[in-house]
C-alpha positions as CSV (number, residue, x, y, z in Angstrom):
1,M,90.1,-34.6,-95.9
2,I,90.5,-38.2,-97.2
3,K,87.9,-39.1,-99.8
4,K,85.4,-41.9,-99.1
5,L,85.3,-45.3,-100.8
6,P,82.4,-45.5,-103.3
7,I,81.2,-49.0,-102.3
8,G,78.0,-49.9,-104.2
9,I,77.4,-46.4,-105.4
10,D,76.6,-46.1,-109.1
11,D,75.3,-42.5,-109.0
12,F,77.9,-40.2,-110.6
13,Q,76.5,-37.0,-109.0
14,E,76.5,-38.6,-105.6
15,I,80.1,-39.7,-106.0
16,I,81.3,-36.3,-107.0
17,S,79.2,-34.2,-104.6
18,G,79.7,-36.7,-101.7
19,N,83.5,-36.5,-101.7
20,Y,84.0,-40.1,-102.9
21,C,87.0,-41.4,-104.7
22,Y,86.4,-41.4,-108.5
23,V,88.6,-43.1,-111.2
24,D,88.4,-40.8,-114.2
25,K,87.2,-42.8,-117.3
26,T,85.9,-39.8,-119.1
27,D,88.6,-39.8,-121.7
28,L,87.3,-43.2,-122.8
29,I,83.7,-41.8,-122.8
30,H,84.9,-39.0,-125.0
31,N,86.4,-41.5,-127.4
32,L,83.2,-43.6,-127.5
33,V,81.0,-40.6,-128.4
34,D,83.6,-39.2,-130.8
35,Q,84.1,-42.4,-132.8
36,G,80.7,-44.0,-133.0
37,K,77.0,-44.0,-132.1
38,Y,75.7,-47.5,-131.4
39,Y,77.5,-49.6,-128.7
40,F,77.2,-52.8,-126.8
41,L,79.4,-53.6,-123.8
42,S,79.4,-56.9,-121.8
43,R,81.1,-57.0,-118.3
44,P,80.5,-59.2,-115.3
45,R,78.2,-58.1,-112.5
46,R,79.4,-55.5,-110.0
47,F,82.0,-54.2,-112.5
48,G,80.9,-50.5,-112.7
49,K,78.6,-50.7,-115.7
50,S,75.8,-48.7,-114.1
51,L,78.2,-45.9,-112.9
52,L,79.6,-45.7,-116.5
53,M,76.1,-45.3,-117.9
54,D,75.1,-42.7,-115.4
55,T,78.3,-40.8,-116.1
56,I,77.5,-40.8,-119.8
57,A,74.0,-39.6,-119.0
58,Q,75.2,-36.7,-116.9
59,A,77.6,-35.6,-119.7
60,F,74.8,-35.6,-122.3
61,I,72.4,-33.6,-120.2
62,G,75.1,-31.0,-119.6
63,K,76.0,-31.3,-116.0
64,K,79.4,-29.6,-116.5
65,E,79.8,-28.8,-112.8
66,L,80.2,-32.5,-112.0
67,F,83.1,-32.9,-114.3
68,K,85.4,-30.3,-112.8
69,G,89.0,-31.6,-113.0
70,L,88.1,-34.5,-115.2
71,Y,89.1,-35.1,-118.8
72,L,85.6,-34.2,-120.2
73,E,85.6,-30.8,-118.5
74,S,87.6,-29.3,-121.3
75,N,86.9,-31.9,-124.0
76,W,83.1,-31.8,-124.4
77,D,80.7,-29.4,-126.1
78,W,78.8,-28.2,-123.0
79,D,76.7,-25.8,-125.1
80,E,74.8,-28.8,-126.6
81,K,72.5,-30.6,-124.2
82,Y,70.6,-33.8,-125.1
83,P,67.6,-35.5,-123.5
84,V,68.5,-39.0,-122.2
85,I,66.1,-42.0,-122.1
86,R,67.2,-44.4,-119.4
87,I,66.1,-48.1,-119.5
88,D,67.2,-50.1,-116.5
89,F,66.3,-53.7,-115.8
90,A,68.4,-54.0,-112.6
91,G,65.4,-53.8,-110.2
92,G,63.3,-56.8,-109.4
93,V,63.0,-60.2,-111.0
94,L,60.6,-60.6,-113.9
95,T,59.2,-64.1,-114.2
96,S,56.9,-63.9,-117.3
97,R,56.5,-62.1,-120.6
98,R,53.5,-60.3,-119.1
99,Q,55.5,-58.9,-116.3
100,L,58.2,-57.8,-118.8
101,D,55.7,-56.0,-121.0
102,T,54.1,-54.3,-118.0
103,T,57.4,-53.2,-116.7
104,I,58.6,-51.7,-120.0
105,I,55.3,-49.8,-120.5
106,E,55.6,-48.4,-117.0
107,M,59.2,-47.3,-117.6
108,L,58.2,-45.6,-120.8
109,N,55.2,-43.8,-119.3
110,N,57.2,-42.7,-116.2
111,D,59.8,-41.2,-118.5
112,A,57.2,-39.4,-120.5
113,E,55.4,-38.1,-117.4
114,S,58.7,-36.8,-116.0
115,R,58.9,-34.5,-119.1
116,G,55.2,-33.5,-119.0
117,L,54.3,-35.8,-121.9
118,A,51.6,-38.5,-122.2
119,L,51.9,-41.5,-124.4
120,K,48.9,-42.7,-126.4
121,N,50.1,-46.0,-127.6
122,T,50.0,-49.1,-125.3
123,E,51.9,-51.5,-127.6
124,I,55.5,-51.5,-126.5
125,H,57.3,-50.9,-129.8
126,L,54.8,-48.1,-130.7
127,A,55.0,-46.5,-127.3
128,F,58.8,-46.5,-127.4
129,S,58.8,-45.0,-130.9
130,E,56.2,-42.4,-129.8
131,L,58.4,-41.5,-126.8
132,I,61.4,-40.9,-129.0
133,T,59.4,-38.7,-131.4
134,S,57.8,-36.7,-128.6
135,I,61.1,-36.1,-126.8
136,R,62.9,-34.9,-129.9
137,R,60.0,-32.6,-130.8
138,Q,60.0,-31.2,-127.2
139,A,63.8,-30.8,-126.8
140,G,64.7,-29.9,-130.3
141,Q,67.5,-32.4,-130.0
142,R,67.9,-36.1,-130.8
143,P,67.6,-38.1,-127.6
144,V,70.2,-40.5,-126.2
145,V,69.1,-44.0,-125.2
146,L,71.0,-45.9,-122.5
147,V,69.9,-49.5,-121.6
148,D,71.5,-50.9,-118.4
149,E,71.3,-54.6,-117.5
150,Y,69.7,-55.3,-120.9
151,D,69.8,-59.1,-120.4
152,K,68.9,-59.4,-116.7
153,P,65.2,-60.5,-117.4
154,I,66.5,-63.4,-119.5
155,L,69.3,-64.4,-117.1
156,D,66.9,-64.4,-114.2
157,N,65.0,-67.2,-116.0
158,I,67.8,-69.0,-117.7
159,T,66.9,-72.4,-116.1
160,D,63.4,-72.1,-117.5
161,R,63.9,-72.3,-121.2
162,E,60.3,-71.6,-122.2
163,T,60.0,-68.4,-120.0
164,A,63.5,-67.2,-121.0
165,T,62.7,-67.6,-124.7
166,Q,59.5,-65.7,-124.3
167,I,61.3,-62.9,-122.5
168,R,64.1,-62.9,-125.0
169,D,61.6,-62.4,-127.9
170,G,59.9,-59.6,-126.0
171,L,63.2,-57.8,-125.5
172,R,64.1,-58.3,-129.1
173,H,60.8,-56.7,-130.2
174,F,61.5,-53.8,-127.8
175,Y,65.2,-53.2,-128.9
176,S,64.4,-53.4,-132.6
177,V,62.9,-49.9,-132.3
178,L,66.4,-48.5,-131.7
179,K,67.5,-49.5,-135.2
180,A,64.2,-48.4,-136.8
181,R,64.5,-45.0,-135.3
182,G,68.3,-44.7,-135.6
183,G,68.1,-41.4,-137.5
184,D,66.3,-39.8,-134.6
185,L,68.8,-40.8,-131.9
186,K,72.1,-39.1,-130.9
187,F,73.7,-42.0,-129.2
188,V,72.8,-45.6,-128.1
189,M,74.5,-47.9,-125.6
190,L,73.5,-51.2,-124.1
191,T,75.3,-52.9,-121.3
192,G,74.8,-56.3,-119.6
193,V,76.6,-59.4,-118.4
194,S,75.9,-61.8,-121.3
195,K,76.5,-61.5,-125.0
196,F,73.7,-63.1,-126.9
197,S,73.9,-64.4,-130.4
198,K,73.3,-61.9,-133.1
199,V,70.7,-64.2,-134.7
200,S,68.5,-64.2,-131.5
201,L,68.2,-61.2,-129.3
202,F,70.1,-58.7,-131.6
203,S,68.6,-59.8,-134.9
204,G,66.7,-56.6,-135.0
205,L,69.6,-54.5,-133.8
206,N,72.6,-55.7,-135.8
207,N,74.1,-52.2,-136.1
208,L,75.5,-52.3,-132.5
209,E,79.3,-52.1,-132.3
210,D,80.4,-54.6,-129.7
211,I,83.3,-53.1,-127.7
212,T,83.4,-56.0,-125.1
213,L,86.9,-57.1,-126.4
214,D,88.0,-53.9,-128.1
215,P,91.5,-53.1,-126.6
216,A,90.8,-49.4,-126.9
217,F,88.0,-49.8,-124.3
218,G,89.4,-52.7,-122.3
219,T,89.7,-50.6,-119.1
220,L,86.4,-48.7,-119.5
221,C,85.1,-50.6,-116.5
222,G,87.3,-51.8,-113.6
223,Y,90.4,-50.3,-112.0
224,T,93.9,-50.6,-113.4
225,Q,96.9,-51.0,-111.1
226,N,97.8,-47.4,-111.6
227,D,94.2,-46.4,-110.7
228,L,94.5,-48.3,-107.5
229,E,97.9,-46.8,-106.5
230,T,97.0,-43.2,-107.3
231,V,93.2,-42.7,-106.7
232,F,93.3,-44.9,-103.6
233,S,96.8,-44.1,-102.4
234,E,95.7,-43.2,-98.9
235,Y,94.0,-46.5,-98.5
236,I,96.7,-48.8,-99.8
237,R,99.6,-47.2,-97.8
238,G,101.3,-50.0,-95.8
239,L,99.3,-52.8,-97.5
240,D,100.7,-55.7,-99.4
241,K,100.1,-54.5,-103.0
242,D,101.3,-57.8,-104.5
243,K,98.8,-59.8,-102.5
244,I,96.0,-57.5,-103.3
245,K,96.8,-57.9,-107.0
246,E,97.0,-61.7,-106.7
247,W,93.6,-61.8,-105.0
248,Y,91.5,-59.3,-107.0
249,N,93.3,-58.2,-110.2
250,G,93.5,-60.2,-113.4
251,Y,90.4,-59.5,-115.5
252,N,91.6,-59.2,-119.1
253,F,89.6,-57.7,-121.9
254,L,92.6,-57.5,-124.3
255,A,94.0,-54.5,-122.6
256,E,95.7,-53.9,-119.3
257,P,94.3,-56.2,-116.6
258,V,91.8,-54.7,-114.2
259,Y,90.4,-55.2,-110.8
260,N,86.7,-55.8,-110.1
261,P,85.9,-52.5,-108.3
262,F,83.4,-54.1,-105.8
263,D,86.0,-56.6,-104.6
264,V,89.0,-54.3,-104.1
265,L,86.9,-51.5,-102.5
266,L,85.5,-53.9,-99.9
267,Y,89.0,-55.1,-99.2
268,L,90.3,-51.6,-98.7
269,K,87.5,-51.0,-96.2
270,K,87.7,-54.2,-94.3
271,R,91.4,-55.0,-94.7
272,E,90.6,-58.7,-94.8
273,F,91.1,-61.0,-97.9
274,K,87.7,-62.6,-98.6
275,P,85.8,-63.5,-101.8
276,Y,83.5,-60.4,-101.6
277,W,82.4,-60.4,-105.2
278,F,81.8,-64.2,-105.3
279,E,79.7,-64.1,-102.2
280,T,77.3,-61.6,-103.8
281,G,75.7,-64.5,-105.7
282,T,77.0,-67.3,-108.0
283,P,74.3,-68.9,-110.2
284,S,73.7,-72.4,-109.0
285,F,73.1,-73.7,-112.5
286,L,76.8,-73.1,-113.5
287,P,78.3,-75.9,-111.5
288,R,75.4,-78.1,-112.6
289,L,76.0,-77.2,-116.2
290,L,79.6,-78.2,-116.0
291,R,78.7,-81.5,-114.5
292,E,76.1,-82.2,-117.1
293,R,78.6,-81.5,-119.9
294,A,81.2,-83.7,-118.1
295,I,83.7,-80.8,-117.9
296,P,86.0,-81.6,-115.0
297,A,87.0,-78.8,-112.7
298,H,90.7,-79.0,-113.5
299,A,90.0,-78.5,-117.2
300,L,88.7,-74.9,-116.6
301,E,92.3,-73.7,-116.5
302,G,93.4,-73.6,-120.1
303,I,90.1,-73.8,-122.0
304,R,90.5,-72.7,-125.6
305,I,87.7,-71.1,-127.4
306,S,87.3,-69.3,-130.8
307,D,86.1,-65.8,-131.1
308,T,82.9,-66.9,-132.9
309,F,82.1,-69.4,-130.1
310,M,82.8,-66.7,-127.5
311,G,79.7,-64.9,-128.7
312,S,77.4,-67.9,-129.3
313,F,75.5,-67.8,-126.1
314,D,71.7,-68.1,-126.3
315,V,68.7,-69.5,-124.5
316,D,68.5,-72.5,-126.8
317,A,72.3,-73.2,-126.8
318,I,73.7,-72.5,-123.3
319,E,77.4,-73.4,-123.6
320,P,79.4,-73.2,-120.4
321,Q,82.7,-71.9,-121.8
322,P,81.4,-68.5,-123.2
323,L,79.0,-68.1,-120.2
324,L,81.9,-68.6,-117.7
325,F,83.8,-65.9,-119.5
326,Q,80.9,-63.5,-119.7
327,T,79.9,-63.9,-116.1
328,G,83.5,-63.3,-114.9
329,Y,84.5,-66.7,-113.6
330,L,87.1,-67.1,-116.4
331,T,89.1,-64.5,-118.2
332,I,91.4,-64.3,-121.2
333,K,94.9,-65.5,-120.5
334,A,96.2,-65.4,-124.1
335,A,94.9,-64.7,-127.6
336,K,96.3,-66.2,-130.8
337,A,95.4,-65.7,-134.5
338,Y,94.6,-68.8,-136.6
339,P,93.4,-69.0,-140.3
340,G,89.8,-68.9,-139.2
341,G,90.1,-65.9,-136.9
342,I,91.2,-65.7,-133.2
343,Y,91.1,-68.2,-130.4
344,Y,91.4,-67.4,-126.7
345,K,92.9,-69.3,-123.9
346,L,90.8,-68.9,-120.7
347,G,91.6,-69.3,-117.0
348,F,90.6,-68.0,-113.6
349,P,91.3,-64.3,-113.3
350,N,92.7,-64.3,-109.7
351,H,93.0,-66.1,-106.5
352,E,89.6,-65.2,-105.2
353,V,87.7,-66.7,-108.1
354,R,89.9,-69.8,-108.4
355,Y,89.4,-70.9,-104.9
356,A,85.8,-69.7,-104.4
357,F,84.5,-71.2,-107.6
358,N,86.2,-74.5,-107.0
359,N,84.6,-74.5,-103.5
360,A,81.2,-74.1,-105.2
361,L,82.0,-76.9,-107.6
362,L,83.0,-79.1,-104.7
363,K,79.6,-78.7,-103.2
364,D,78.0,-79.8,-106.4
365,L,80.4,-82.7,-107.1
366,G,80.2,-84.1,-103.6
367,R,76.8,-83.2,-102.3
368,A,78.0,-83.5,-98.7
369,E,78.4,-80.0,-97.4
370,N,78.4,-81.0,-93.8
371,E,81.5,-83.1,-94.3
372,Q,83.4,-80.8,-96.6
373,D,84.7,-78.2,-94.2
374,K,86.0,-80.9,-91.9
375,N,87.7,-82.7,-94.8
376,K,89.3,-79.4,-96.0
377,L,90.7,-78.6,-92.5
378,D,92.0,-82.2,-92.1
379,L,93.6,-81.9,-95.5
380,F,95.4,-78.7,-94.5
381,D,96.6,-80.3,-91.2
382,A,98.0,-83.4,-93.1
383,L,99.9,-81.2,-95.6
384,E,101.2,-79.0,-92.8
385,T,102.8,-82.0,-91.1
386,N,103.5,-83.8,-94.4
387,N,101.6,-86.8,-93.0
388,L,100.9,-88.8,-96.2
389,D,99.5,-91.8,-94.3
390,R,96.9,-89.4,-92.9
391,L,96.4,-88.0,-96.4
392,K,95.3,-91.4,-97.6
393,D,92.6,-91.5,-95.0
394,I,91.4,-88.0,-95.9
395,F,91.3,-88.9,-99.7
396,H,89.2,-91.9,-98.8
397,A,86.9,-89.6,-96.7
398,F,86.4,-87.3,-99.7
399,F,84.5,-90.1,-101.6
400,A,83.0,-91.9,-98.6
401,S,81.1,-88.8,-97.7
402,I,79.3,-88.7,-101.1
403,P,75.8,-90.2,-101.0
404,H,75.6,-93.3,-103.2
405,D,72.4,-92.1,-104.8
406,W,74.3,-89.2,-106.2
407,Y,76.6,-91.5,-108.2
408,R,73.6,-93.1,-109.8
409,K,72.3,-89.8,-111.0
410,N,75.7,-88.5,-112.1
411,E,77.1,-89.9,-115.3
412,M,80.4,-87.9,-114.8
413,A,81.2,-90.2,-111.8
414,G,82.1,-92.9,-114.3
415,Y,85.1,-91.0,-115.6
416,E,88.6,-90.4,-114.3
417,G,88.1,-86.7,-114.6
418,Y,85.4,-86.9,-111.9
419,Y,87.8,-88.3,-109.3
420,C,90.5,-85.8,-110.3
421,S,87.9,-83.0,-110.1
422,V,86.9,-83.8,-106.5
423,V,90.5,-83.9,-105.3
424,Y,91.4,-80.8,-107.3
425,C,88.5,-78.8,-105.8
426,Y,89.6,-79.8,-102.3
427,F,93.1,-78.5,-102.9
428,T,92.0,-75.3,-104.7
429,A,89.3,-74.6,-102.1
430,L,92.1,-74.3,-99.6
431,G,93.6,-71.6,-101.7
432,L,96.7,-73.7,-102.7
433,D,98.7,-73.5,-105.9
434,V,97.4,-76.4,-107.9
435,R,97.9,-77.2,-111.5
436,A,96.2,-80.1,-113.4
437,E,97.7,-81.7,-116.5
438,E,100.9,-79.7,-116.2
439,S,103.3,-80.3,-119.0
440,T,106.7,-81.8,-118.6
441,S,109.3,-82.9,-121.1
442,H,108.0,-86.4,-120.6
443,G,104.3,-85.8,-120.9
444,R,101.5,-84.4,-118.8
445,M,101.1,-85.2,-115.1
446,D,97.6,-85.3,-113.7
447,M,98.1,-82.9,-110.8
448,R,100.8,-80.8,-109.1
449,V,100.3,-79.2,-105.7
450,R,102.6,-76.7,-104.0
451,F,102.5,-76.4,-100.3
452,R,105.1,-74.0,-98.9
453,D,108.5,-75.5,-99.9
454,R,107.2,-78.9,-100.9
455,V,105.8,-80.2,-104.2
456,Y,103.3,-83.0,-104.5
457,L,102.8,-84.8,-107.8
458,I,99.6,-86.9,-108.1
459,E,98.6,-89.4,-110.7
460,F,95.0,-90.8,-110.9
461,K,93.8,-94.1,-112.4
462,V,90.4,-95.7,-112.6
463,N,90.9,-99.5,-112.5
464,E,88.1,-100.3,-114.9
465,L,89.3,-97.8,-117.4
466,A,93.0,-98.5,-117.3
467,A,94.5,-99.8,-120.5
468,R,97.6,-101.0,-118.7
469,S,98.3,-102.8,-115.4
470,A,101.1,-100.6,-114.1
471,G,100.0,-98.6,-111.0
472,A,99.6,-94.9,-110.8
473,L,102.7,-94.3,-108.8
474,A,104.8,-96.5,-111.2
475,Q,103.5,-94.3,-114.0
476,I,104.8,-91.1,-112.4
477,K,108.2,-92.7,-111.9
478,E,108.3,-94.3,-115.4
479,N,107.5,-90.9,-117.0
480,K,110.0,-89.1,-114.8
481,Y,107.5,-86.3,-114.1
482,H,109.5,-85.4,-110.9
483,E,112.6,-84.4,-112.9
484,K,111.0,-81.0,-113.6
485,Y,111.3,-80.2,-109.8
486,A,114.9,-81.2,-109.2
487,G,116.2,-79.4,-106.2
488,K,112.8,-79.2,-104.5
489,E,111.4,-81.6,-101.9
490,T,109.0,-83.6,-104.0
491,W,106.6,-86.3,-103.1
492,L,105.0,-88.7,-105.6
493,I,101.5,-90.0,-105.0
494,G,99.6,-92.6,-106.9
495,V,95.8,-92.8,-106.4
496,E,93.7,-95.6,-107.9
497,F,89.9,-95.8,-107.9
498,S,87.2,-98.4,-108.5
499,K,84.0,-97.4,-110.2
500,S,82.2,-100.3,-108.5
501,D,83.6,-99.6,-105.0
502,R,83.2,-95.8,-105.6
503,N,86.4,-95.1,-103.7
504,I,90.1,-95.5,-103.5
505,T,91.5,-99.0,-103.9
506,R,95.2,-98.1,-103.7
507,F,97.1,-95.1,-102.4
508,E,100.9,-95.2,-102.7
509,W,103.5,-92.6,-102.1
510,E,107.2,-92.0,-101.9
511,K,109.7,-89.2,-101.8
512,A,111.3,-88.5,-105.2
513,V,114.9,-89.3,-105.6
514,F,116.9,-87.2,-108.1
């Protein structure tokens, strides 16, 4: 009997007893427990963190029967059983410090009551400490503490700095107990999406070992290519494995690239390529943050960031680059050592995220959603027939559909990168192969688009910002950008804009001659 797909199931016992496919990560769980005690792991949403935590919990409480045939079955001391305290902030949205405190106290009291205990203290840190003491005394073993979605109360309020700060401070007070009572705990692990600065949320818990970018645990969450082809072999038979990989693989945590489980499982069920993970909810503040920081869409491919900056996220200093990595919209493409440490080159992990995120950016950049679908389809038709005269009209429509009031409120609209971003987002939202600022032996071209067997090279120029009078098309030819594509049908397009007119003033094109 073919095993079922575990879509949205994060209960380890349900997966094993319900005949669901399970990718065995228990060898890595063994290594975690064998090599350390305090851990922190950041992974994007829907990446299997909750299932990981539940699997760890079932091992510590001694449910050996669930691990039959798995690595831990013969590599774990099943004679020793430990009580597990589970803290999970996944449920509900907390909008105040008062709600946070009430929720934590309720979780602690519920845990105590489930063990036949009663807590006397009502202060959070005292109640948590009392729970640890009472459980150890009752069980005769040091308890394990697992905190899932440790940062969700903060992220739910990230656009309200005052509330987010109050909640962060409340969580810091709560988590500080874990260090103070370290000698009474067997194992501690926190998971979440974001990695907050150690001087803020973790200032009272600075003994955590961060394994987010530890190559030894890079595949702890997510499916490798081998996982997909072995555990789900019945489901991928006859499917285009290369296309599945292009769409959903590519998340890199300094180990073998992995798939987002939620994405690929839904594809295996529905057999239709769609942005399943992206559609579960993209924070609206991310596109706005990029616009406010004047980071053009095309610059997201190739962002370089130091290892120290990667972990600098905080309520008082929300930087888009580390946040985009932590939330899963960018991933590591390369890592390189330099005298001060390591820097990473970031980019979109796969086709799904590239085209879906740029579609979201387009909505923020253009603010004319009712026109965008029509423009995208018109763009596709023009490329399909190679009608560049029609392409000129479509480019003009991109900017004509943007409300004039939006320009007044958007400082980024005064820069060349804005115009390039709008065009780039339209192309990538169609799922095309687009590269911005691609290097050639003669310099960097603004944009390269591949459509089937044709190549389009596009140069942008804002008239009021131009330091030279030569047109955009002339610049492509002068710099000989097209020579890189000798042997391919290549078209050169020069697009010039006016800040005052808020649209295209010149659109020239010709076929490259080699």
